[in-house]
C-alpha positions in Angstrom: 7.9 13.8 -3.5 7.5 11.6 -0.5 5.8 11.5 2.9 5.8 9.1 5.8 3.8 8.5 8.9 3.4 6.1 11.8 0.1 4.6 12.6 -1.5 4.3 16.0 -2.9 1.0 17.2 -6.5 2.1 17.3 -9.2 0.9 15.0 -9.2 4.1 12.9 -5.6 3.7 11.7 -6.6 2.1 8.5 -9.0 4.9 7.5 -6.3 7.4 8.6 -3.8 5.7 6.3 -6.2 6.0 3.4 -6.9 9.7 4.1 -3.1 10.4 4.3 -2.7 8.6 0.9 -5.5 10.6 -0.7 -4.2 13.9 0.6 -0.7 13.1 -0.5 -1.8 12.4 -4.1 -4.0 15.5 -4.1 -0.9 17.5 -3.2 1.1 15.8 -5.9 -1.6 16.7 -8.4 -2.2 20.3 -7.4 1.1 21.4 -5.9 3.5 19.5 -8.2 1.4 18.9 -11.3 2.0 15.1 -11.2 -0.5 13.4 -13.5 -2.3 11.2 -11.0 -5.3 9.5 -12.6 -8.5 8.8 -10.7 -7.8 5.1 -11.1 -4.4 5.4 -9.6 -5.8 7.4 -6.6 -8.4 4.8 -6.0 -6.0 1.9 -6.3 -3.5 3.6 -4.0 -6.1 3.9 -1.3 -7.1 0.3 -1.8 -3.5 -1.0 -1.6 -2.8 1.2 1.5 -5.9 -0.2 3.1 -5.0 -3.9 2.4 -1.3 -3.6 3.4 -2.0 -1.7 6.6 -4.9 -4.1 7.5 -2.5 -7.0 7.1 0.2 -5.3 9.2 -2.2 -4.5 12.0 -3.7 -8.0 11.9 -0.4 -10.0 11.9 2.3 -7.8 13.4 2.8 -6.7 16.9 3.9 -3.2 17.4 4.0 -0.1 15.2 3.3 0.2 11.5 5.1 2.8 9.4 3.9 3.9 6.0 5.9 5.8 3.3 4.5 7.1 0.1 6.7 8.2 -2.8 5.5 9.6 -6.1 7.4 10.1 -9.4 6.0 11.2 -12.8 5.0 7.6 -13.6 4.2 5.7 -10.4 3.4 5.9 -6.7 5.2 3.6 -4.3 3.5 2.5 -1.2 5.9 1.2 1.5 4.6 -0.4 4.6 6.9 -1.6 7.4 5.8 -3.7 10.3 7.6 -5.7 13.0 6.6 -9.2 11.9 9.5 -10.9 10.0 7.3 -13.5 8.3 7.1 -12.8 4.6 3.4 -13.0 3.4 2.4 -15.1 0.5 -0.7 -14.9 -1.6 -2.9 -18.0 -1.2 -4.2 -20.1 -4.0 -7.6 -19.0 -5.4 -10.4 -20.5 -3.4 -13.9 -19.1 -4.1 -15.1 -20.7 -0.9 -12.6 -19.0 1.4 -13.9 -16.2 3.4 -11.3 -13.5 4.0 -7.5 -13.6 3.6 -7.6 -12.2 0.0 -5.7 -9.0 0.7 -2.4 -9.9 -0.9 -4.2 -11.4 -3.9 -6.1 -8.2 -4.4 -2.9 -6.1 -4.1 -1.1 -8.3 -6.6 -4.0 -8.0 -9.1 -3.9 -4.2 -9.2 -0.2 -3.2 -8.8 2.7 -3.0 -11.2 5.2 -4.6 -8.9 5.7 -5.9 -5.4 8.9 -6.1 -3.4 9.2 -7.7 0.0 12.3 -7.2 2.1 13.1 -8.7 5.4 14.7 -6.2 7.8 16.8 -6.8 10.9 13.4 -6.2 12.7 10.3 -7.0 10.7 9.7 -6.5 7.0 9.2 -3.8 4.4 6.6 -4.3 1.6 6.7 -1.9 -1.4 3.9 -1.9 -3.9 4.1 0.2 -7.1 1.1 1.6 -8.9 1.3 3.3 -12.3 -0.2 6.8 -12.3 -1.7 6.5 -15.8 -5.0 4.8 -16.5 -3.6 1.8 -18.4 -3.4 -1.3 -16.2 0.1 -2.9 -16.4 0.4 -6.5 -17.5 3.6 -7.5 -15.5 
């Protein structure tokens, strides 16, 4: 099961992305009996929010989001037009902001970043069960 959507440039696009993700996982649960835990649903919305926030902040142009679900994981794919590959910064308790990628890496199973002919594609995978992965 998969869905995709483009985000507008207005300030509500991050909330819209979270709502799309929640609705998609609700449909996976009810319509396709995919076992999506509450934890996986919450983490999916968090990761969508962080990745879309980064895309809107650092990339000019559109942001595309694709969500894919299987019986064991949900993949969150965010494409933007900025070719620079992001890197998590070193831990710094005094730093205000710029913790998004650190947060994402702490809660996901895996992260893939691919440079595209235009921009980049970031794919984050979250396990659907309640057991956090230790990869």
